[in-house]
N, C-alpha and C positions, 0 to 999 in steps of 0.2 A: 460292578465298574464305574470308574469313578467320569462325568460327564464333565465334556470338553477334551481338547490335546492340547496339552502344551508343546509349541513349536519352536518356545526359542527363551532362554533367559540370561542375561546379563546385569554385571555390577558395573557401574559407570561412575566415573572417575569424577564427576560434578555432580550435583544434584539440579534435579528437573523441576522445572517451574510448572511449564505450559506443553500439552502434549495433543494433537489431534490428527484422528485418523484422512487419510484422503479418501474422501467420496466413491469414488472412480475406481481408485487400485490399490494393490494389498502395500501400500505405502504409510506410514506414520512419520510425522513431526514433534520434535520435541524441540525444546527452548531450555536453559540451563543457567545457571546463574553467571556465567561466566561473561551473555551476550552472544554466547554460539545457536546456531541453528542448524540443526541435525534430521537427517533425514534416513530412517529405516527400513528395509524389507522387511517381509513379514516371516519368509522363510529364515529361519537362522538369526532374526534377527538381526540382519549384514546390516552395515553400515552405507548407505547411497554416496553420500556429500556431504562437507562440512562446512558451514559457511560462517566465517572466523567474524568478529564485532570488528568496529572499525570505527573510529573517530570520528567520521562522516555521518555514520548511519548510526550510531550508539552503542552499546553495552549493555541496555538494561532492557531485557525481551518482556512485554508486559501481557501480553495477547497473542494467540494464532488464530488463522483461517485460511481455508481451501477455498477458491474461485470453486463452485457448481461441477467444472466440468476437468479436474482436478491438474489442468494443467500450471496457473498460477498459486504461488502460497505466499498471502497478507501476514506482513509482523507489524504489531506497534515494538516502538521505543519510548521510554518512560525520563531516560534522562536528557532526549534531545529534542521529546515533544515530536516523533516525527512516526508515520507508515509508508512501510518499507513494501514494493511491490516484488516479488521474486520468483522467476522462472524455475518452473522444479527440473525442466529437463538438463536445464545445464549449470546450476547455482549460480546464477546471473541475476544483479539486479537489476530492474528494469526500469523501475519509476520510486522516486520518492518525493510525500508532500508532506509539508509542516502541519499540526493539527495548534491550537491555543492552549490547550490541557492534556497531561497524558494520558491515553486511552486506556481504558482500566477491562472493557470487553467487546468484541464484536462477533459480527454473524453475517455472512454470507450467502443469499438467498439466493434463489433464480424463481422468475414468475410463471405461474404454469398456467394462468388465466387466457382461456383462448376465445379471438374472436373472428367473424370473417375479414376486417381490416390488418389485425395482425398475423394475421395465415398470410396471405397476400401480399404484407410487406416484408414476416419471415422467408417466403419464398420468392420473390423478387429478388434477382440480380441485382449488384451495388450499380448503378449506373455510373458512377466514379469513375467507375474502372472502363467503363468505353470511350471519357473522353479524357481522360488523364491518364499520363504514361505513370510506369509505375518507377517508383521513387528507386533510384538508388545507392547500391550498399555501401553503406559510409565504409571510408575506407577502417585498417588496422589502428589504434592509438597509436600515435606520436613515441609517449613516454610518460610521464608522469600523473602530470595535472590533471586529467580527468579522472584519477582513483579510483574508479569503478566501470568506467564504461568500457573497457579495452580490448574489447573483439569486435567481429563485426555484426555494428547492432541494427541498422533499420529492420532485417527480418524479426527481430525480436521485438523490438518497439513492437512494429504491426499485430504482434502476440495481444497485445495490452487488449486489445479491442474485440479478441474469442471470438463466440456466436453472437448472431444477430439477435437472441432469444435475451429482453433485458436480465441480467443479474442486478442487485446492490448490494453493495458492501454496508453495513449498518455499524456505527462506530458510539460508542457510548464512556463517558469521561467520567470523572470525579469533580467536574467545577458546572454540572447540571447542563451541561450540553451532551448532545445527541447529533450526528450530523450521517445522511446518506450518498453514498459516492454510487452513481449508474457505472455498471461497468468494472467498478472498483477506481475511476482514474476524475469522472466529473460528477462535481459537489449539488447533487439536486435537492437539498433540501435540507437547513440545520433550522434545527429545534431547539428552545428555548424553553426554562421555567422544567424540568424535569429534575424534583428537588432529590438532594443526595446525591453519591456516586453509584453509576450502575454498574450492577454485579454481575445481569444474565437480560438480554435481549433476544427477540425474532421481531421481524417483519413477516405478516401473513404471505402466503405464497397468491393469494389474490389483491396484495395489496390492500386492505379492507382497513389494517389496525398494523399497531405498532405497540408490542406486548414490551415492559421494563419492569425488571425487579431492581429496586435499591433499595439501600444503607444509607436511612436517615438518622441524625444526629436528633434522639428526645427531648423533651423539655430537661431534663434531669440528667442527660450526657450519655443515653446509652444507646448502643447503634439498635437500631431499627430497622427489621426487614419488610416492606414494602410494594403490593402490585401495583403499578400503573397499565393504565390501555388508552391509548390515544389513538384519535382518529383519522386516519391516513384519506379518507373518502376522496379528496379530490385526487391522486395518483391513480385511484382503482377508478375514478369516472371517466379518467383523460385516458387512459391508459396508453391506446393505440398513438394519442399525440404525446404522451412520456416518451414513447420507445425513440418515435421519432426523433424528437428533440435530444434525446441522452445519445441517441448514437451519433448525430451530427457533432456531438459538441466533444463526444467522447475523440470523435475522427479530430477534433480542431487541438485537443487538449493533445493527441498523439503526433502530430504537424509538429505542435511548437517543442515537445523536447524533439523531435527529429533535426530543427531548426537549431537547437541549442547545441545537441551533438556536433552538431557540421561546424558551426562559429569554433566549437572549442578544437575540434580536429585542426583549424586554418590557425589560430592562435598559436597554436604549437607547430605548428609548422613556420611559422616567424619567429618567434621567441628562440628556438634551438639554435639557431642558424643566423639571423640577422643581428641579434644581439653580438654574437662575436667579433662583429667589427665595429657596432656602435662602443663596444666597453677599448677596443685596442684604440679606436680613432679618437677618445674623450684622454684615454690615457698619456696619449700625444700628446693633445692637447694645453692639458693640466702642465706635462711636464717640462715644454721645451721654454728657452728660454730668453729666445728674442720675442719683441713686439709687436711683430708683423700678421696678419691674421692667418688661420689655417687657409682661408681662400684664395690669400697672395699668396702662398708658399706653394701649393696648387697651381695657381697661375702662371707662375714665372716656370715652375720645370712642363706646362704646356707649351706656352710661347717661348720660352729659351731653351727647353732643353736641360736646365741649370735647376738646384735645389742646396737649400740650408743643410749640414750636416747632421740634425737635430730629423730634418724629414729625411735624408739617406739612411740613418741609422735606424727608425722607423721599419724604413720598406726592406730593408735588408738583411737587419736581425730580428724583428719580428715579425714582420709576413714573409719574407724568404720568396722566392720567385717558387719555387712548386703551393709553398703555402697559401699563397696570392692565386695560382690557376684554380687550386681547390676550393678556397672559400666561394671565386667567381663560379665553378661548376654548383655547388653548392644552393648559393643564392636563388640561381637559376631555376634552379630542381624546385627551391622553395615556391618560387615566385610561380610558377606554372601550377603547384598541389592545388597553391591556393585561390588559381585560376579558374583550376577545373572546377574546387567545391563549388565557388560560386555559381559559375553554370551549373552545374548539371545537382548541382545539392541545395542551395540556399535559392537560385531561380524555380525549381521544381518544387520544391516545398513552399516557398510563396504562393505560386501557382494555383498550388492544390488548396492552401490555403483559404485563398477568394472564391476558387469553387465553393467550397463549404460552406460561408459564410454567406454569400451570395443565396444559398438556398434555405439558408436561418432566415436571414431577410424575408425570402418569399414566404415561411412559415410565417413570419410576423405579422406579416401584409395579411394574413386570412382573422381576423382579428375574431371572430366566432369560436375559432376552434384553439388558437394558441393563446389567446391574449389572455384567458384566465390563469395559463402559468406564466405570465410574468417575461415573455418575451417581449422586447421595445426594440421595433426598426430602426428607431432614431439613435440609437445607442450600437445597433448592429452595424447600421450605416458607417459609425464614428469607424467600428472595429477594421472595416473592407477602409478607409481613409488609412489608420493607422499600417497595414497590409501594405497597401499599394505603396507608403512614403516607403515602406521597407526596401519593397521590389525597389525603388529608386536608386536608392543611397547604395543597395546593392550593385546595381550599375554603373554607379561610380566611380566608385571601389573599381571594378573592371578597368574603364577608363584609366584612371591614377595607374593603376597594377600594367596598362599596357604602354603608359607613358614610362614608366620609372623602369621595366625592363629594357627599355629601347636605350633610356640615360645609363644604367649598370651596368649595358654590352658595353655600351662605348665608354666608358670610365675603366673599366678592366683591362678592357683590351687596350686602350692606352698606357694605363698604367703595367699595362706585361710588358709593353713592347720598352716603356722607359728605363725598368729594373734589369731588363736586358743589356741595355745598352749601359745603364751605369757595371753591371758585372763584365762587359767587355763579351759575351757573347756573340751568336751568330742571333739574324734577326730573319725570319722567314718570310718569303716576299710579299705571300697575301696579309703577312700583318703590318706590314713598313709603310701599307699607305693610308694615308686620311682624309677624307672628303672633308670637304666646309661643313657639310651635315653634319659628321660624325664630331668633329668639333665643337661646333654648337649642342650636342648630345652632354659631351663633357662640360663644356660649360652651366647647362641649365643643370647638371648633375652639380656641380658645385659653388653653384648661387643655392640651389635649394637644399644644400645639406649643412652646410657654410655657415653661418648668421656673423652678420656683425653689433647686430645687438643682442649685446652679453644680459641685458636684461631682463632680456623675453626669456632669456632660458635660465636663468640664473635661478629661478623658482624650484628647479630640478637638480641643480646641482653641478649642470654639463657645460659645455659649449658647444657641443656638435646637434645640429641638429636632430630630430625625431626624426626618423625615418617614415619617407610618407604612406605606404603602403601600412606600417604598424600601428599609427595615429588611428586607421578606421578600427584597428583590432584590440585596442585599448577599454577596458573596462571604467571609462571615467565619464563624470560629468559636465567635464571642462571641454569649452571649443576647443578645433581642430589647432595646433599649431601652423601646419600649413592647408589652410582652404582651397579648395580649386581654383583657376582664377576664372572668375566669367566673363570677363570683358569681351566683347567682340561678339557673344554669344546671340547669336539672333534671333531662336525664339524665345528666351529672355528679356530681350526689348521688344519683340511682341507685345508678350504678355502682358507686360510693364504699361506699355500706351496704351492696351484693350480698356477701355471701362467696361465691357461684362463678363472679358476674361479674367481680369485681375481679382484675384479672391475668390473666384466661383467653386463652388464645392464639388464640381466635377471633376476638379485637376487636384493630384493628391499633392501636398506639400512635400517639399524634399529637405530642407534642412541642411543646407550647406555648412553651415559652422560645427555640423555634430559630428561624431561616429556613429562605427554599424551597430558598436555595442552601446551606444545609447539611444541610436532609434529601435532598438530590436527590444529591450527594457522598456519604453516608451510604448510600443506594438504589445507585448504581453503586458501591459499594467490595464489597457486601455479594453483585452479582449474578454482580462479577469474580471472586470467589471462589468463588461457586458454579459458573465457567465454567472455573476452572483445574481443580478435578475432575477432570473427564477427559482433560484436556491432560496431567497428571502420569502417572496412570496408564496413557495409551496413552502417555507417552514410557519407562519404565520397565519396558512389554512390550516395547519394541523392542533386537535384542540384537544385537552383531557379530556375522557370521558370516562376512566373509571379511577379510584384511589381507595386502593384496601390496604391499612394496614395488616402485617402478617403478624412477628412475633419478636421480642425484644430478642438479644442476643446478650446472653451473661458473658462479665469478663472472662471469667474460666474457658468458657466456650471455645472452642478449637473454631480459629478465624475461617482456615481450609474448609472448615466442612458448613459454614454457609452459604452453599449451595443450591438454587432454583434453577432448575432445568425449564425448554422449554420446546415444545413438542409441534412442528404444526402437524395436527394428523392428517386424514383422507378429503381430499381435497372436494370430493364429491359433500361433505357433510361440513365444511366450511369451520371445523372448528382446531381450537387450541388446546395440547395439552400441558398444566403445570403443572411440576411436581418441586415440592419441599421438603427439606429433607430434614428431619431431629434425631435426634438420638436413638426413638423406639418408637417415631409413625412417620408414617411417610403420607403426605397430605396432597393429594390430585384435585384440579380445577380443572374442570373441564367449561371454556364457555366459546361465543361463536365469536368468527374472526370480526363479521360486522357488528360493532357496536350500537348500531340502531338495532337490533334483535339480539332483544336478551336470553342468549340461552346458557347459564350459569346452574353446576350439578356440583356440591364440591364431597368428597368422601375424603376420609380417615382413614385409611389402610392401613393396619396392623396383621403384621408380619411375622407368627412364630413359628421359627423353627427349634423344634424342641428333640434333644437328643440329649440322652442323659437325665434330662428333669432340668434341663438350665435354657435361659433363653437369651441368641444375640440379639445386639444391638448395631443397628446401621453407622455405617464408616462414610459409604459414600453411593450413588446411585446415579443410574444415566437411562435415558430411552433406547432400547434396543430397537425398537419398530414402534407398530402402533398398539402391539399387543401383548408388550412381553416386557418388563423392565428389566437391567444387571444391576445388581447391589455388592458390594462388599459389605459382610457381616461378621462382628467381633465379640466371642465369648463371657464371662466374666473373666475377673481378675482369679479369682478362686477355681476356674477350669485355664487357667495358661494362658485365657484370653486368644485362644484360636480363633482364626482368620477363613471366612469359607467365600468362595467367590459363586453366588448364585444367580439363577433366571426364575423370576417372578411373572407368571401372566394376568392382565391387569383387567381384561376385556368383561369378570365378570363384576367388577367391583364397577365399572362402566356403564354397565348396561339395566344395576339399581333406579328405579326408577323414583325411588323417594328425594327431594330437593331438602337443598338448606337453606334456610332464613338466612342469611348473614345479618348480623343485626351493622351495623355502620360506623357507632360509637364506639368500639369493640374489638380488639384485635384477634385473631385467628386462635390463636392460644389461648384466649381468656374465655373460646366458645367451646374448646374442645368435645368438652363431655355432652354436648348434644349436636355432634357432627356424626351423622349415619356411619358406623361404621364396620369393616367385614374383614375377618382374617383369610387368608390365603396360604394355599399347602403350594409347598415346596415341590413336590415331587421324587422325583430324579437329574430334576437341571440346578445341581450345586456340586463342590469339590471343595473338600481342606486345602488352603494353602498351606502346605509344611514346611518349616523354616522361613517363615517370610512373615514381616507386619505389615500388611498392608494395608495401604490407605486410601487409596484412587483408583480410579478406572475411568476410562476411555473406551467407546465401544463403534463400530461400527456396524450396524444392522443387514446393509447391504453385502457388507463384503462376507458377513459372520464373521468378525474376529473381535476380541477385547484384548487392550493391555491394562494390567495391573502393574501399578508403583507402590511401594513399601514409604513406610514413616520417614526415613530417614532423604529419601527420593531420588534414592541411587538405584536401588534394586529393583528389576523392573520382568516381567514375564507377562510374555504372548500366548492365548490362546487363540486357535481355532472352537466355534461354540455351537457347532452342529454336528459334532462327529467324539464322538466316544474317545476315551483311552484305554489300547487295547494291551497296554502295555502293566498296567495294574487294576490288579484282580482281587477277588475275597473278601474278607470282613469288611470292608465299607460299600459293595455297593450290598450286601445282606445287612450291614447296619441304616443303610439307607431305605430297603425295601421295608424294612420292621419301623422307623421311624414314619414313611407315609402310612402306612398300616392306621399305626396308633394316630395320626392325624386326622386321616379320616373319618378313624371311626369315633372321633375328638367331636367334630365338627358334624357330622351327620346326628350325633345324641343330643345336642344344643338345642339345632332347629333354627331358622332362620330368625322367630325373634330375639333369641338370647344373640344371634351374630349382630345382630342390628345394636346391642345395649353392650359391646365388649368392655367399657371405662365407666358402666353403671358399678354400684358396690355390688361385692358379689353374692348372691343370693343363698337363700335359706335351704337349707334339708341337705340330704347326705348326695353326692354324688357319682357316678362310675367311677373307676379305677381311671381310665381314659381323660377323663371327666376331670378329676383329681390332679391329673398334671397337667391340663388347660388352663385349671383357675390358678395355681401356684404360679405356671409362667405367668397367667394376665397381672397376680400380687408383685409378682418381680418387676415388671414392665413399670407398674403405676407406680412404686414406691423408687425407684430408679428414676421417674419422668421426674415425678415428684424434683426432687433434686437437681435437678439438670435444668425447668424449664418453668419460670415465674407463671 
């Protein structure tokens, strides 16, 4: 009865480049060559959703990783050099951040280390919920400019915070850089000096060390695989402080994203409606034949009730009475939407930012705890000042909106009545009356929106003035066209006359000449610089503890096979287990997570899968759990290169007490003959993969599942690993038991001494029949190995 039960199989239309199982659910994420991100369910390999590529994010996915709680999926784009965080439940992009170079591998880990300080922090309620109101839900996207943020997003963005327990997304690239992001959002460390291109990496769960497998070009320009262990002791020593700081900075990063989306909604509300009036009136100004100004044309209509033929044609033919009424209602609705967004979203977000930055400032003032992490109280004070300036600018926009709404309402009401009179239609009595204040509002509107200084607006190609609210929402560095009039402001006059308050750090600067977008960008830059300082300090504290060259990769060696896995083992043992794959050997390296405590045992594990007197070679291997490997094996060409999926126990190899003394001047492959070796018995944990050229495997030991991918990267099979296939019985099970008995007899007859010297040349004398099979397999292995490895 074959081991493992097949639960799904599918031929995919596009080749798969990356695949990863969810740590919590029976879901697997796939990335293909077209840039699609696919999520499939274990049962029947049903597709849950597809995230198509876009110009905004990119089309070349290079790596994927799951957040430990399984709610967020991270993937990197090589063409745009970005990392994207995606909500698994709704297939929506929550956050995008740029990288300095393409990411080649990523690993998302969760800190398991416990302490009394951390336990109290994990169990305590977030105090910000007691003092701050809940952020209002963002309205649905108005149209297309947001591109990826199209649904209600405030609750979705808050998902980025996840659980309180610290988790870190580790990213490695091909330009000698490694970066660590707390909660996948806040850059907590930038590491430089890691040679070569990162192929695999793992941050230990106690934060004591970061292990990296790199590909370095040797002197003869051949790729060389190397192992690097970096000492991240500062993160481990200051774990409670790092967790608190990272949590706060992640809150801040999330709030910046919330403010960005709020401002995007405001821009959409303004652009879609107000630009219509801008274009219509600009066209009229450019096409009129008279030399009079537009302002004069409307003033004549206001004062004398008469208009030029050009203005009358504009009003009656282009705008029309119904069109003007509809336009007036749309603009009033737009103003109201922007006003609500400023009051409920920008101000709430700014208040929350000030709260969290003030708490971070309090941390920075506790120098004994937080100064080693690079928290600078002066830089944080600058960030608080920048947020205060943003709040002042938002309040300034509210005042402008209030005044503009009064002027716009009066202008459209007056113009509507004038057009009714031109059409000789009845004017309602409630509209026929205009007070002196209404006339003043109309005159203010005409003076603000029509300028006689054409040189001022000639740079824009328009004679019609920029709408006062819209100029605050334009993402430009230029000064406001119509800045607020501060003449007669008694508060400003008092500040200028006061020698003590003028230029006081207690007062937030207002930047009256700049737009809201400009002040927001300035605030973001100041906060980003504030957040970068700890990342630089922590990054510089990381030192290289170990550098070991492993083996050269020949040119004809399949580049997809240059895979090195890293497993963080039992947390009580404080050990990492490294798996290095070569065609006929699996190298197991066990090393302590603490670089200052040297625990290193190297094993060369030779697994002979003997069936019909031939041996299989390795195509791919992954850690299933602490005690088991999942491997894909291939038979020799003379036996049709059969493929096998198997489970291999490794606990016996790790229990051997013989240590290997590594010669630092030699590569691992140059010392393979002196490495303690041990052959392992497969038992019944294998299954032949019929009608499939299997090449790669992805496993999840917690969920007890595996996914096998073919050589053409299109054919996929999914298995449950802890159950047997009840539909297939017969000769395969008999052969499995026979092979098991033969291998066990072989291993017992050779004894422990010969097990530790499997790579030595064949011994003298006659052997038993089972022993001869083992020897033949060994010779076959050594002959092929001599061809593949230098």
